[in-house]
N, C-alpha and C positions, 0 to 999 in steps of 0.2 A: 533523474539520474539513478543509476544502479551502482551499488557499492558492495564490495566483498573483501573481507580481510582474510588473508592466507597466513597461517602460522607454520613455521618449520623449526625444528630443534636440530642444531648441528652436532657434530661429534663431540664437541666440548661441552655440550649441554646448554648452549646459549639459544634463546628463542629469537628468531628473526620473523618479521612480518612484512608482507607486501599488501598495501591497500590498492585495490583496483577500482577505478571509477570510470564509468562510461555513460555517455548520453544514451538514454533508453532507445531512442529511435535508430541508433547505429547498430545495435545488437543484431546479429544475423547477416550483416553486410561484409563484403570483402572489398577493401580499398587497395588499389594498386596504382603505383606511379613509378615508372622505371623499374629498378630491381627491388623496390621496397613494397612489401605487402603487409597490410594490417588485416588479418583474417579474424573478424569478429563473428564469423559463423563457426569455424572450427574451434575457436577458443572462447566461444560464448560463455561457457560455464566458468571461465576464469573471472569474468566481469559481472555475470548475472548473479546478484545476491539479493539485497534488499533495496527497495526504492527509498531514496533519501532526499531530503530537502537540501537547499544550499547551505543552511546553517549546520545541518547534520554532517554534510560532506566536508565542510571546512573543519569541523571538530575532529572527524576521523583522520583527515589529512595532517592536521597538526600533531596528532598522536602517532603518525606513521613513521616507520623506519625507512621504508622504500615505497615508492609510488609509481603506478602506471595510470595515467588519465588520458581518456580519448573523448574528443568532442568539444565544441565551443564552451558549453556550460561547465563541463568537468574541468577543463583546462583553466577557465576563469576562476573556479574554486581553488585550484592548485595555486594560482597566482595570488589569490587573496590569503591563502593559508601559509604559504611558504615563500622563502626568498627564491624567486625564479628569475633567472637571467633569460632575456628574450631569445638568446642563442640556443637555449635548451628546448625551446618549442619548435617542433618539426611539423610539417604538413604533408598529408598524403591525400591527393584529390581535393585539396582545399580544407581538409578536416585536420584541426590541430591535435597533436598528441604530445605527451611529455612522459619521460621515464626518469625517475630520480632514485639513485641508489646511494645509500650511505654505507661506508665500510665499517 
């Protein structure tokens, strides 16, 4: 799995982060189903960070404010780390993905 943590400071000076996690073998692929597209080719750099183990991924996700996870291994880590409702998990071409945003 590949993980990358993105940080952004808003106008009020608050730091927000998004932890992106993706199964390595999916990077560079474009998944389409109906009008939904997961473009892991164009947005490869969003997900491609450091290689992580399952234990490392779970620790990153537990510390995350917002999460984007793509792929069976990555979504399984999200389920292990966070309270994930099965309705939150979507699939494109059979590949699970989840986006969790906390306000």
